[in-house]
N, C-alpha and C positions, 0 to 999 in steps of 0.2 A: 393397630387403631384404626379409626371407621374415618371416611371421608364425609363431612359434615356439610350442606349446602341450606344455607339462612336465607332465606327469601320473605321481602315483606310481601305479605299478602292482599294488600289492599291497595290504598290508591299511594303508597308509601308515608313515612313520616310516622312508622306502626313501633318506632326505640329499638330496629336492628344491632345502630349501636350497642346498646347493652346489653343485649342478649351473646352478640360477640365478644363483646369483653369479659362475659364471664365465662365463654366458653374458653377462652386463650387462654385462661387459666394452665389449662392441661395437654395447650396444643402445643406441637412445633411450626404450625406454618398455618397463617393465616392473608387469605388471596381476594383481594379487592376485584371481581369481572366482569364488572359494567358498567354504564353511564361516566359520567365527569362528576367537573366539582358541583354542576347543579343540584348535587345529591348530598345530603348532612347528616353526617350523624353527633348526635350529642353525648358526650360522656363526662360522667361524673364522678372522679377518683380522688383520692390523696393529694394527686396534685394538682386538681381541679377539677374547672368546669373546660369542655375544649370540645368545638366544632368540627369534626370534623367533615375535611370534601372530597380528599384523594387519598392521606393515609390509611392505610388499616386499621379497624381497632383493635388489633391485638397490639399495636404498640407498646402499651404500656407495662410489656413482659418483657424483662432483657432476653428471655430462652427463646425468644418466640419469632422466626425467621417469620417477615413482610412485606406481599410481593403485589405490587401493582400489575397486574394482569393485562394481557394483550387486548384484550376487550375494552377498556378503560381508555378514554378521550379524555389528554393528558393535558393542561394549560401548564408550562413549567414554572410561570410567575408565580402563580397561587400554592404550586407542589411546592417550591421552596419557602416560601413564608412562611404555610404551614411547620415547614418542616423548621427552616428557623424558630418559629415561637415553641415550639414542642421542645428544641435544645434550651431554649430560657428558660422552662420551667422547669428544666433537669431530665427532660426522657433523652432516653439515649436509640438512636436511629441510628445505629450502626448496622443494625440488619434487616434494615429498609432498602428494598431493591425495584428496579421499574422493569418490563419488558422492552426489551427491544422493538417488537413489532407491535406497540402501544401506539395509537394513531396521537400527535400532536393537533392541538388548537391553535392555529394562527391568529393572528392581530385580525385579518378580514374576516373570520369567522364571527368573532363575534357581533362586527362594525355590522354585517349581513342579515344576523340577527334581529340586532335590535331593528334594522331597514325595514328590514320585509314583514317584522312584528308592528311597525308603525302604517306601513303600507297598508296594513291588513284591516286596522282602523276598532271598529268594534265585533269585525270579526276573529280578533285574535285569539291563538291559541293559547296566551299564558304562560308562554315561556320564561327561563330565568334569565335570557338574553346573554349567557353565558358563552353561545357559540359553540355548545356541542350536535345542536340537528346540522348545523352546515358542515361540522367535521366528520361528523358521519356518512353525510351525504357524498362528502367527496371520497369516503374511502371508498363507498360503492361505486362510487365515479373513478376508481382508478386517482381520485387527484391529491390525495394526503401525502403528508410527509409525517415518518414516523419518527420515534425516539431515537432506534439506533440512527439514522441518517444523519441525526447532528455529528456523530464523532468521527465522517470525515465532510468534513467543512467545503473542499473541493467540489465532490460530489454533492451535497446539499444546494449550495447556490449557485451549479447547476439545474437544480429541479426546481430551488423557489423561483429562479430568473422566467421559468419560464411557466409556472404554474401562476405568479403575481399580473404576470401581466394579461392573463383573461379577468381575473378577479376584479384588477386595477379597471380594466372596460368593462367590468357589470355595476362595479360603485359610480365610475363616474356617467355611464351613457341610460346606466336602468335608472340609478338611486339622486342621483347627483349630486356625490361625496364625491372629495379630497379624495385622489388617489394613495398607496400608500408609496413609501419610499423605502426600494429593494437594499439599501444601504442600509437604514435605520432599520430595517425586520432581521436583514442578514446577520448584525454586526451585535444586533438583543437576543438571537436566538443561539448563537454563535458561543455565547456568552452565559446560559443555560445548558449549555450544551458542556462546557466544561465542567459545572460547579454537579452536573448531571454524571457527567461521567462514569466517575466511583462505583454507582447506584444501577449502569443499566447491563443488564444479562440476558442467557440465553435463561428464561426461567421455565421453559417446558420440560430440559432437566432436569431443572435443580429442584421441581415440585416433584417430578415423577423419583427420584432419588429418595423425596422424601413420604413420597407412600410408601415406597418398596420397603424400606427402613421401616416401615409400621406405625411410623409420627400419626394423632389426630390431624388431621388438615382440616381447616374451614373453609372455604368459600363464602366471602361476603358478599353478600347480593346489594344491589341498591334501588331504589325507590321501589313499586312497587308493581303488582301481576297485572292489575286492572290498567295500567298506563304501559304497556305489553305493545308493540305498534300493529301485531297482530289476532293477539285475541282480549286485548283492551279499548278502551272506548278512545277510537279513532275517528280523527285527525287528532283529538285530545289525547294524546301517546305522549309518549319519549321517544328517544329516537334509536335506544338499542335496546335488546331484551332483557328482562329483571328477573327472567325467571329460571327456574332450576336450570334447564337445558340450555341456557346460554353457558350456566356454570364448568360447563367442559368446553363450549368454540371459547368461552374469553380467558380459558385458561391453558388450554392446552391440554386439560386432563380427559380422557377417553371418558364416554359416558358410565362405560360399565363400572368405574373405578367410584362411585356416587353409592353411597351406601345409608344414606339419611339427607329426608329433606325437609327440613323443621323450619313452618310457615309462620310468621311474626303478623297478629291481628291484635287491634287496639279493640279492648271492651267495647268501643264505639265505632263510628266511623271521623275520618275526614281529608278533604280533597284542599290542594289549594293550585287554584288557576281555576280556565275554563273547561266546560263540559260537563252532563248529566253526574246529577248526584242523586240515587233516589228517594235516601231518606233521607237528605239533609233539612235540618231545623234552621229554619229562620225567625227561631222566637228566642223568648225569654231563656230553654233549655239552650237549647244552643248558643247563647250567648254564656250561659253559664259558666257549660263544659269549656266551649275555648279559655275563658278567664279563671278558672278553677285549674285547666290540664296549661294556661301558657301556651295556645297552639297558636305559633306565629313560626313561619320558617325558619330554617335553622341559616338555610344560606341565604334567603332573600327576606326574612323580616314579614313577609305575606301574611294578613291575619286566614286563618285556615278554616275552611267549612267545616262544619262539627255536625252530626247527625247520628240515628241510632244504625246499629250494627244490623249490615244488610247480609244474612243470609244467600241468601237472592246467589248475589257478589261472591260469597265466601265459598260456598260449595261450588261453584264455576272454579275461582282461582286452588282448590285443592285438587281440583279433577285434571288441570292445566300442569300444574305442580310435582302433582305424584306424590303430593304432604305425606308422611309418616307419620309426624308430630308436631304439634300447635305450642306456639308459647305466646300467651295473653298479655299483655301491658294494661297501666293506667287502668288498672281494677278499680284505684282507692279514689280513682278521680267520680266512678257511681255512687261514692260512700253517699252522700249528703238524699240522694231522688228518692221519694217514696213510691216510685213506681220505675218500670224499664220498659223499654219496648225492643222485639225485635224482628225484623222485617222477614219473611217468611214464603212471601209470594209476590208476583206483583200482578197489579188489573191493568188491562189496555183495553180501554174502550169497555167492551161490555165480557170482553175474554178473561180468564186467569191464567197467569204462564207461572212456573217454577222452573225456567231456565234464565239464561241473561243473555240478554240479543247482542246480535252484530251492531244491527242498523241504531243509529244515534235518533234520528226521529223516534225509533221505536223506544228506545230507553227514555228519552226527553219524554215523553208523552205517559210512561208505568207511573204507576199510584202504589206506594207501597200495602200490603197489608200485612198489617202487624199482630203480632202475639204478643199478650202482657201480661207480666211477670210482677211481685213484689220486691222491693226496694229491701235494703237491708240498714240503712238508716243509724251506721256506726263503722268504727274510723277501722279501716283496714291496714296500715302503711305499718304498725308495728306487728304485724302477726307474722310469723315466718314456719307454722304449720297448716298446711289447709284444711286440716279436720278444726280449727280453731277460728276460721272464716264462719263466720254470721250462717245461719241454713238455707237463705235466701242467696247469698254470694254463691255459695256450693251449688244451689240447683243452678241459676245463672250460669254458671260455669258448664257444668254438667249438659244445662239445652244445650248450648252452644256448642258443643264436642258431639252430641247429635246430630246437630245440623249440616254440620261440615262432615260428619264420618270420620273424625280423628281426634285421636287423646290430645288432651293438655299434661304436656309435660311443665311448663315452666309459668308462673301465672309472676309478673311485677306490678309490686304496689305503693311507688315509689322512685326518684330517681339514681338514687345510690346502689351500688349493688348490693347490699345486705338487705335492701329491701324485696325481697327475692323469695317464691317461695318454691320450693322444687317439691312439685305433686309428683313425677314418675320419672324414671331413669331416661332418657334417650336412648344412649345406648345399649 
């Protein structure tokens, strides 16, 4: 059985949770490999509706091993709260494991995240203020504390004392905030460590054994490719890579072991927070899409910016991820529209371009060049067979396949598992 990386191919919130949940039925292992609790996946099943932020979406299948990989920044309070909620709803979490190499989000990370956003004022990036950026900055600066560190209390105290001294200096002298108590932070995180200890594993070996034994492995991405710090709309990006390549780095699984890369696209575009979005609709159509699809952040509750499908960005995303298959979500949201638009190029000044520019200043000046298609104005949420879709809906799907140069395998026409059209096999 193969290894499939499931990647958000736009600005996040594409519906990865539902797709992973569908694939997990046949999987042996599902691994979350990047981001932190700044990302959220909404799952609707017989247990109820869940907003998962750290626990992999395969958790609802008792036989599936779920791993939080080394590439994830873990807020232990959030993780334990999520586990408690799942258990209260009758979900078995016995097969959930956390990499001992995953970095922890500490109290000073969340404090500094919020303080820095406030300092930026009108130029704020629009972070979720969950401490993700500062945690990954500390990881790179070799100032991080990892999950495995909690298992050795003496060593943890020594490391925390050294790091907290510097962080308190920044809090008090730069931001004029109150310092954190070493004793309080230490005791709090020791208690987290005691609860997490049974789940902490050397997950590289665990994952390698699963692959070698022929189990289907799903690498679950977070956020979207256009938020990547190298290839996204920098600096309006996230702090870890959401790309397929991070599926290797964030799990310890070699890149040659990844067989398929499934890119998740909404049938339109959304974005949360600051940064350019060329096809954004600041009009009644954008408002209609937002309300019909309930486009509000799973993590923050913030209204998402909505717009037409951006084919230029989609082609770029396909290239940097090496997509082999597509999943198209929220097609049903477009059911009522008499016509649809797809961005096929950008106009900057008097020049027409077909590439996604690196420069934010250039991207902010880009005006979308649209191709218009007829809408189908017919409900699709009860359709399960691709051939039974309205002709105009099939034409829309086919045009997106052509623009992205990749086949669509899955079409989602609603939030529930069964509201899915399997157009073509992934494997």
